KESE-602896 format. One record per atom (N, C-alpha, C): z, x, y; residue number from 1; chain; residue in one letter; atom name. Coordinates in steps of 0.05 Angstrom, whole numbers, plus 5000, padded with zeros to 4 digits. Example, Ala and Ser with C-alpha at 12.3 -4.5 7.8 and 13.67 -1.06 7.14 Angstrom:
REM residues 2
((5156; 5264; 4886); 1; A; A; N);
((5156; 5246; 4910); 1; A; A; CA);
((5156; 5264; 4934); 1; A; A; C);
((5142; 5257; 4955); 2; A; S; N);
((5143; 5273; 4979); 2; A; S; CA);
((5157; 5258; 5001); 2; A; S; C);
REM end
This chain:
REM residues 75
((3676; 3347; 1718); 1; A; M; N);
((3695; 3369; 1716); 1; A; M; CA);
((3721; 3359; 1705); 1; A; M; C);
((3731; 3373; 1685); 2; A; S; N);
((3757; 3365; 1674); 2; A; S; CA);
((3779; 3378; 1690); 2; A; S; C);
((3802; 3365; 1688); 3; A; Q; N);
((3826; 3375; 1702); 3; A; Q; CA);
((3833; 3403; 1691); 3; A; Q; C);
((3829; 3408; 1666); 4; A; L; N);
((3834; 3434; 1654); 4; A; L; CA);
((3816; 3455; 1666); 4; A; L; C);
((3790; 3450; 1668); 5; A; S; N);
((3772; 3469; 1680); 5; A; S; CA);
((3779; 3475; 1710); 5; A; S; C);
((3786; 3454; 1724); 6; A; L; N);
((3794; 3457; 1752); 6; A; L; CA);
((3819; 3475; 1755); 6; A; L; C);
((3839; 3470; 1738); 7; A; A; N);
((3864; 3485; 1739); 7; A; A; CA);
((3859; 3514; 1731); 7; A; A; C);
((3842; 3519; 1710); 8; A; L; N);
((3836; 3546; 1702); 8; A; L; CA);
((3822; 3561; 1724); 8; A; L; C);
((3803; 3548; 1737); 9; A; G; N);
((3789; 3560; 1760); 9; A; G; CA);
((3807; 3567; 1782); 9; A; G; C);
((3826; 3550; 1789); 10; A; R; N);
((3845; 3556; 1810); 10; A; R; CA);
((3862; 3580; 1804); 10; A; R; C);
((3870; 3582; 1778); 11; A; I; N);
((3887; 3605; 1770); 11; A; I; CA);
((3871; 3631; 1770); 11; A; I; C);
((3847; 3630; 1761); 12; A; I; N);
((3830; 3654; 1761); 12; A; I; CA);
((3825; 3663; 1790); 12; A; I; C);
((3819; 3644; 1808); 13; A; R; N);
((3815; 3651; 1836); 13; A; R; CA);
((3839; 3664; 1848); 13; A; R; C);
((3863; 3652; 1844); 14; A; A; N);
((3888; 3662; 1855); 14; A; A; CA);
((3894; 3690; 1844); 14; A; A; C);
((3890; 3694; 1818); 15; A; S; N);
((3895; 3719; 1805); 15; A; S; CA);
((3876; 3741; 1816); 15; A; S; C);
((3850; 3733; 1819); 16; A; R; N);
((3831; 3752; 1830); 16; A; R; CA);
((3838; 3761; 1858); 16; A; R; C);
((3846; 3742; 1874); 17; A; K; N);
((3853; 3748; 1902); 17; A; K; CA);
((3879; 3765; 1903); 17; A; K; C);
((3898; 3759; 1885); 18; A; S; N);
((3922; 3776; 1884); 18; A; S; CA);
((3916; 3804; 1876); 18; A; S; C);
((3896; 3808; 1860); 19; A; A; N);
((3888; 3834; 1851); 19; A; A; CA);
((3871; 3849; 1872); 19; A; A; C);
((3864; 3835; 1894); 20; A; G; N);
((3848; 3846; 1915); 20; A; G; CA);
((3819; 3850; 1908); 20; A; G; C);
((3809; 3832; 1890); 21; A; L; N);
((3781; 3833; 1882); 21; A; L; CA);
((3765; 3811; 1895); 21; A; L; C);
((3741; 3818; 1904); 22; A; S; N);
((3723; 3797; 1913); 22; A; S; CA);
((3711; 3783; 1889); 22; A; S; C);
((3700; 3760; 1893); 23; A; Q; N);
((3687; 3746; 1871); 23; A; Q; CA);
((3664; 3763; 1860); 23; A; Q; C);
((3649; 3775; 1878); 24; A; E; N);
((3627; 3792; 1870); 24; A; E; CA);
((3636; 3816; 1853); 24; A; E; C);
((3658; 3829; 1861); 25; A; A; N);
((3668; 3852; 1846); 25; A; A; CA);
((3677; 3844; 1818); 25; A; A; C);
((3692; 3821; 1817); 26; A; L; N);
((3701; 3811; 1791); 26; A; L; CA);
((3677; 3805; 1773); 26; A; L; C);
((3657; 3792; 1783); 27; A; A; N);
((3634; 3785; 1768); 27; A; A; CA);
((3619; 3810; 1758); 27; A; A; C);
((3616; 3829; 1775); 28; A; L; N);
((3602; 3854; 1768); 28; A; L; CA);
((3617; 3869; 1746); 28; A; L; C);
((3644; 3872; 1749); 29; A; K; N);
((3660; 3886; 1729); 29; A; K; CA);
((3662; 3871; 1702); 29; A; K; C);
((3661; 3845; 1704); 30; A; A; N);
((3663; 3828; 1679); 30; A; A; CA);
((3635; 3823; 1667); 30; A; A; C);
((3614; 3833; 1681); 31; A; K; N);
((3587; 3831; 1671); 31; A; K; CA);
((3577; 3801; 1669); 31; A; K; C);
((3584; 3786; 1690); 32; A; V; N);
((3574; 3758; 1692); 32; A; V; CA);
((3561; 3755; 1720); 32; A; V; C);
((3543; 3736; 1722); 33; A; D; N);
((3530; 3731; 1747); 33; A; D; CA);
((3550; 3720; 1768); 33; A; D; C);
((3547; 3729; 1793); 34; A; R; N);
((3566; 3720; 1814); 34; A; R; CA);
((3566; 3690; 1817); 34; A; R; C);
((3542; 3678; 1815); 35; A; S; N);
((3541; 3649; 1818); 35; A; S; CA);
((3556; 3635; 1795); 35; A; S; C);
((3555; 3646; 1771); 36; A; Y; N);
((3570; 3635; 1748); 36; A; Y; CA);
((3600; 3638; 1753); 36; A; Y; C);
((3608; 3661; 1765); 37; A; M; N);
((3636; 3665; 1772); 37; A; M; CA);
((3645; 3643; 1791); 37; A; M; C);
((3629; 3637; 1810); 38; A; G; N);
((3635; 3615; 1829); 38; A; G; CA);
((3638; 3589; 1815); 38; A; G; C);
((3621; 3583; 1796); 39; A; R; N);
((3623; 3558; 1781); 39; A; R; CA);
((3649; 3557; 1765); 39; A; R; C);
((3656; 3580; 1754); 40; A; I; N);
((3682; 3581; 1738); 40; A; I; CA);
((3705; 3575; 1757); 40; A; I; C);
((3706; 3588; 1780); 41; A; E; N);
((3728; 3584; 1798); 41; A; E; CA);
((3729; 3556; 1810); 41; A; E; C);
((3707; 3543; 1812); 42; A; R; N);
((3706; 3515; 1821); 42; A; R; CA);
((3711; 3495; 1799); 42; A; R; C);
((3714; 3505; 1774); 43; A; G; N);
((3720; 3487; 1752); 43; A; G; CA);
((3695; 3473; 1741); 43; A; G; C);
((3672; 3484; 1747); 44; A; E; N);
((3647; 3471; 1739); 44; A; E; CA);
((3636; 3482; 1713); 44; A; E; C);
((3649; 3502; 1702); 45; A; A; N);
((3639; 3515; 1677); 45; A; A; CA);
((3662; 3518; 1657); 45; A; A; C);
((3656; 3514; 1632); 46; A; N; N);
((3675; 3520; 1611); 46; A; N; CA);
((3669; 3548; 1601); 46; A; N; C);
((3690; 3564; 1598); 47; A; I; N);
((3685; 3592; 1590); 47; A; I; CA);
((3696; 3597; 1561); 47; A; I; C);
((3685; 3617; 1549); 48; A; S; N);
((3693; 3625; 1522); 48; A; S; CA);
((3719; 3640; 1524); 48; A; S; C);
((3732; 3642; 1501); 49; A; I; N);
((3757; 3658; 1499); 49; A; I; CA);
((3750; 3688; 1505); 49; A; I; C);
((3727; 3696; 1495); 50; A; E; N);
((3718; 3724; 1500); 50; A; E; CA);
((3716; 3729; 1530); 50; A; E; C);
((3705; 3711; 1545); 51; A; L; N);
((3702; 3715; 1574); 51; A; L; CA);
((3730; 3714; 1587); 51; A; L; C);
((3747; 3697; 1578); 52; A; L; N);
((3774; 3695; 1589); 52; A; L; CA);
((3788; 3723; 1586); 52; A; L; C);
((3785; 3736; 1563); 53; A; Y; N);
((3796; 3762; 1558); 53; A; Y; CA);
((3783; 3783; 1576); 53; A; Y; C);
((3757; 3782; 1580); 54; A; Q; N);
((3743; 3800; 1598); 54; A; Q; CA);
((3754; 3798; 1626); 54; A; Q; C);
((3756; 3773; 1636); 55; A; L; N);
((3765; 3769; 1663); 55; A; L; CA);
((3794; 3779; 1667); 55; A; L; C);
((3811; 3773; 1647); 56; A; A; N);
((3839; 3782; 1648); 56; A; A; CA);
((3840; 3812; 1649); 56; A; A; C);
((3823; 3826; 1633); 57; A; D; N);
((3823; 3855; 1633); 57; A; D; CA);
((3815; 3866; 1660); 57; A; D; C);
((3794; 3855; 1672); 58; A; V; N);
((3785; 3865; 1698); 58; A; V; CA);
((3806; 3859; 1720); 58; A; V; C);
((3818; 3836; 1719); 59; A; I; N);
((3838; 3829; 1739); 59; A; I; CA);
((3864; 3845; 1735); 59; A; I; C);
((3869; 3853; 1710); 60; A; G; N);
((3893; 3868; 1704); 60; A; G; CA);
((3917; 3851; 1697); 60; A; G; C);
((3911; 3829; 1684); 61; A; V; N);
((3933; 3810; 1675); 61; A; V; CA);
((3929; 3804; 1646); 61; A; V; C);
((3948; 3791; 1634); 62; A; T; N);
((3945; 3783; 1606); 62; A; T; CA);
((3929; 3757; 1605); 62; A; T; C);
((3913; 3753; 1584); 63; A; P; N);
((3897; 3728; 1583); 63; A; P; CA);
((3914; 3703; 1585); 63; A; P; C);
((3938; 3703; 1573); 64; A; D; N);
((3954; 3679; 1574); 64; A; D; CA);
((3963; 3672; 1602); 64; A; D; C);
((3964; 3692; 1620); 65; A; S; N);
((3973; 3686; 1647); 65; A; S; CA);
((3951; 3670; 1663); 65; A; S; C);
((3927; 3670; 1652); 66; A; L; N);
((3905; 3655; 1665); 66; A; L; CA);
((3904; 3626; 1656); 66; A; L; C);
((3917; 3620; 1634); 67; A; L; N);
((3916; 3593; 1622); 67; A; L; CA);
((3934; 3574; 1637); 67; A; L; C);
((3924; 3551; 1644); 68; A; P; N);
((3940; 3531; 1659); 68; A; P; CA);
((3962; 3519; 1641); 68; A; P; C);
((3984; 3512; 1653); 69; A; T; N);
((4005; 3496; 1639); 69; A; T; CA);
((3999; 3467; 1644); 69; A; T; C);
((4013; 3450; 1631); 70; A; S; N);
((4009; 3421; 1636); 70; A; S; CA);
((4015; 3413; 1664); 70; A; S; C);
((4034; 3427; 1677); 71; A; D; N);
((4040; 3422; 1706); 71; A; D; CA);
((4016; 3429; 1723); 71; A; D; C);
((4002; 3452; 1717); 72; A; D; N);
((3979; 3460; 1732); 72; A; D; CA);
((3956; 3439; 1730); 72; A; D; C);
((3953; 3428; 1707); 73; A; I; N);
((3932; 3408; 1702); 73; A; I; CA);
((3936; 3383; 1717); 73; A; I; C);
((3961; 3375; 1722); 74; A; H; N);
((3967; 3350; 1735); 74; A; H; CA);
((3972; 3352; 1765); 74; A; H; C);
((3965; 3375; 1777); 75; A; E; N);
((3969; 3379; 1806); 75; A; E; CA);
((3949; 3363; 1821); 75; A; E; C);
REM end
């Protein structure tokens, strides 16, 4: 697992929770398998730009808000 994937997963999880979505609800609305959503949030999967945009749309945030900064990567 790369530090980038771990940081991205943490941000997606925090954003999902802030939006009041369960992991299952986010996966369903974004049309991805719930287990894959779990792998994304744990930093075990690399996602496409297209999926990043899908997740952002469902969560109700801009795609750039899900991207980690260098500070996030080095936490």
